[in-house]
N, C-alpha and C positions, 0 to 999 in steps of 0.2 A: 577580329580577333579581339579578346579580351587582354587585360595587363598583364605583364608577366609579372609574378610576384613570389617571393623564395620566402621561407621560415627558416632562419638559422639559428641554431643554439651556440652561445659562445660561450665557452670555458676558458678564459683568462688564465687563470690558476696562480702559480707562487711565481716568485723572483721576477725574472726579465718577462715572464710570459704577458703580465698585461701592457709592458711597454711595446714588444713587438706584435702582439695581436690589436693594437690600436693601428699601427702603420697598416696593416693586412686591412683592417675595416676602412682605412683611408684609401686604400687603392681600389676596394670594391665599391665603395660609394660614388667614387670617380667614375668607375665603369660603368656602374648602374644608370648614372646620369648620360653617359655619352651612349649608351647602348639601348637605352629606352626600357627599363625593366626596372623593378624595386624589390628590396628586402627588408624583412623584419628581423633584426637582431634580438634576440633574448638572452639576456646574461644570466649563467648560473655559477655560484659561489662553489666550486669544488675544487679540492686540491689540499696540500698539507697544512696550510693557515686553517681551513675549515675543520680537518680532522682534529688539529690541536685545539682548536677551540669548543668543538661538540662532540668529538669522538665518531663523528659520521664521516663516511666515505663516499658513498653513494647510497642514500636513500631510496627505496622502491618506488615511492612515489615522484620524485625526481628522474629516474631511469624512464618512468613512464610519459613524463613529459617530454624528456628527449627523444622517446620514440614517434613523438608527433610532428617531429621538425624535418624538412627537407635535406638539411646536413648540419654537421656540428663541425665548429672551428676551435681549435684547442691551441692554447699558447704552450705552456710547460706546466708540470707538476713536480713538486717536492720542496720539500725543506730539510735542513741538516737534523733537525729534532724527530722527524718522523723515520720509525724503524723501515729498514730495506722489507720490501716487498708489499707493504700495507697499502701504497697506492698504485703500486704495478699491478697487484692481483685484484684487489678492491674497485678498482676505477677503470685503468688502462684495458688490462686483460678482461674483466668482465664486460665491458661494453664491447670488446672483440667477440668474444662467445655469446654473448646474450643477444646482440644485433647482428650476427652472422656476418661480422667483417673479416671474411676469410681471403682476401686480398689485400696485401701491404704491399702498395706501389711507390716504387722509389726510382725517380730520375736521377741519372746519372750524366750531367751534360755539362760540358766548360764551355762558359761563354767568351765571347771575345774581351780581351782585355783584362781575364782574370789571373793572377798568378797561381801557379800549380807547381806542385813541388817536383813534379814529373818533368826532367829537363826536356826542352823540343816538342813539347806537348802541344799540339794545336787543336780549335775547337771542331774542326771538321772530323779528326779522329777520335772524339770522344762525345758518344751521343749515345746512350745505352739506358734500357727500363729493366729494372730488375721487379719482378712479381713473385714476391714471397709469399708461401702459404703461411695464413696468421693464425689458425686457430689449434693446430696438433703439434706434431712433432713433442719435444721435451717441454715444450710451453703448456702443453695439456695438463699438467700439475698431478699427472699419475705417480705413485713413489711412496716413499715413507723412511723413516728412521728406525734402528733398534739401537739400544742402550746407547743413547744420545747423551753426550757429556763425557763418556767414560773411554779409556783408551781401546776397549774393544769396539766403538760405534761403527755401524753399519749404515750408509745412505744411500737409497736408490732412487733414481729419476728415469721413469720410463719414457720413452720415445713412442708416441702414438701417430700411427699412419694408416690411415682408411683408404680403400680405392675411391670411395665417394669423394673424400677430401682432396685427396691428390689429382683426382680426374678432373675436379672443377676449377683448380687453380692452373693447372696445364692447358685445359681448354680456354682459360683466360689469355693465357701466354700466346697461346696460337692466334686468337683473334688479334690481339695486340701487333703481332707479328705481321699480321696481313696487311694490317694498315700502317705500318712501318717499313721496314726494309726485307721483310720475309726471311729472317733466320731467327731461330730460335736455339738456344743454347740451355741444356740441363746441367747445373751444377750440383753434384752428389759426391759420396765417397762409397761406390758400389764394390770395390776391391775389398772392404773392410766392412762395413755395414751392407751384409747380402740380403738381409731380409727386408729392410725397408729401401737399400737402393734398389734392390731388384723390383718393388713395386713402382717406385718413381722411374726406373729405367724402362720397365714393360709398356707403363701407360702412356709415357712419351711416345714410344714408337709406335704403339697400336694407334693412338690418337693422331700419329704423323700421317696415317693413311688416308685420314679423313681434310688432310690439309697436305695436298701433292704439290703446292707453290710454296710453301715454307719448308727451307733448308734447317735440317737439324742436325746439332752436333752435340756431344757430350764431353765434359771435362771433371776430372775429379775436383772437389772444392779448391783443395790447397794449391793445383796448378792454375786453376782460375785464378785465385788472387795475382800470381805471378803474372798470368797473362792479362789482366785488366791493368797490372803497371807498364808491363813491357808493349802492348799491341792490344789497346782497348777499341781500337776501331774494328777488331774481328767480332765485338758482340753487339748485337741489335737488342733483342729481349733475352733477358736471362730469367728463366725460372728453377726456384729451388725452396727447400723445405725452410721452416719457422728458423732455428737456430743458425744454419749456414746462411740464410738471406740475413739475418741481422748483424753478422758479422761482416758480410762483403760489401754491405749497404753502405757501413761507415767506411770502409777502405775507399768506397766509390766516392764519398763525401769528402774524403782527404783530398782525392785526384782532381775533384771539379772545385777544389778552392778551399774546402773547410766546411763545418757545421754550421756555420751561418749563411750557408747557401743551399742546404740541404731540405729538400721539402719532401713530404710524403702523404699518401692518402691511403686510410684503412676502409676498405670498400666492401660493400655488398651490391655486386651487380645486379643482382635482380630487383633492388629498390625494394624490398619488403622494410628494409630499416633504412635510416638515415647513415649514410657514410661520414667518416669522420677524419679530417686533414688537419695535420699539424706539423710545423718544423719540429725535425729530429733532435735538436740541440737539448740540452737540460734547462732547469731554472736559473742557473748560474747565479746562485746568491751571493758572490763574491763581486759582481758587478751590477748588482741590482740598484737602480736608480742614479746610475752614474752617466748614463746616455752613451754607454759604449756597446750596447748589445746590437749586432747586425741586424737589420729588420727583413732582410731579402728573403731568408727561409721562410718566414712567415708569409710575407706578401706571395712567393712562389706557390705554398701550399694554398692560399686564398686562389690562386690562378688555376690550381687542381680543382678546387672546390667549384669555380665558376664553368669549369668545363664538364665535371659531372652533372652540373645543373643543365647543362643545355646553352649554355651561354659562351659559347665558343668564341665568337667575335670579341667579347668581355675578357676572356682568359686570356687570349692571343695580345691584346692590348695590355694586359698587366704584366704578363712574360716581357713583352717587347720593352716595357717601361722599364722594368727592374733591370734589363741587360744594357738597357742606354745608361743607366746611371752607374753601373757596375766600375766601368773603365774609370770613373771620377774617383773613385773610392781609393783612398792611399794605401788602405790595409783591409783586410776582411773582417776583423772585429779588433775591439780596445779603442784606446784613446785617439789613436792615429788614423781612425779609417775615413776620414774627410769629411766628418758631419757627426752630427748626434743621431742617437738612433731617432728622435722625432724629427729632424731635419732632413735625414735621408728618406724617412717615410714622406714628408711634405714634395721631395723633389720626384720620388717615384709617383705619387697620386697627380702633380702637375704634369709629369709626362704623360700619363694614362688621357687624362682631360684634354691635352694639348694635341693628342693624336700623332 
């Protein structure tokens, strides 16, 4: 068998992005040495600083280069001087749409020793996976504005839901449920959003006939937020639309201990394009360079990347190492977290290497 080698595009980005990405790469290097594969990390200067310096967000030539990789590892993008929407639509959403990254996958997992704002919550009660549709819904960008800036302004933002788009994310959710605890819950608002919600609900229950071993449930998304806090153990895999998924996964991040622990993958399951992995926290310009950024979310995103690349032993080693270091941290972010960003990254990498 030939050497296992992977090409990974690295977009460290802005603010704390380069700091936490460096720690993710440390853990990946340790895992590669331990598990017998190699990877080539090609760095790309994209983000707010690049835009302010050149006016470029994502040149076509760079997107073509990114497409030639096996995966993309992203830190965080955004600076206070860049107007809202420029990087979101010009870089992140563009990659989601152009690379068909139609699955946004967010684990919500409480690790042992991690403080949570939910009193009495234990790790065995909180281990769910949210599969959010990533290319449709209100984020598709359809709509417009009339009489902008006047007292009679009208703004319209349409939610786009296709049977094709809904079915492929729902099917992905069922496949994930089969590999886990065989429970799938749809979160939507079918009592009000009767057209889009009806499409989602019908699709889930029609596909359920092909997955008789998976128990299917439905919850209005507002009630789902309540259940995620009061009884998260009832959820295994949650499937939902773009906007609802964006909201409930931030709630999930709080439940599992904060944004510093929240990893994500933007997946093209068919592997026609590279999938993108990123911590879901922002660039946090207020703490850049202070060594206060929690690197665990970036490290766990790297573990998801390794799993997607088929390096399951390495992915497990990285996640286990991060979980082992977490109880030694005094806080989940900030100056009292029990070490600097760099030293915590070193400790995780050492744990990966030490087995």
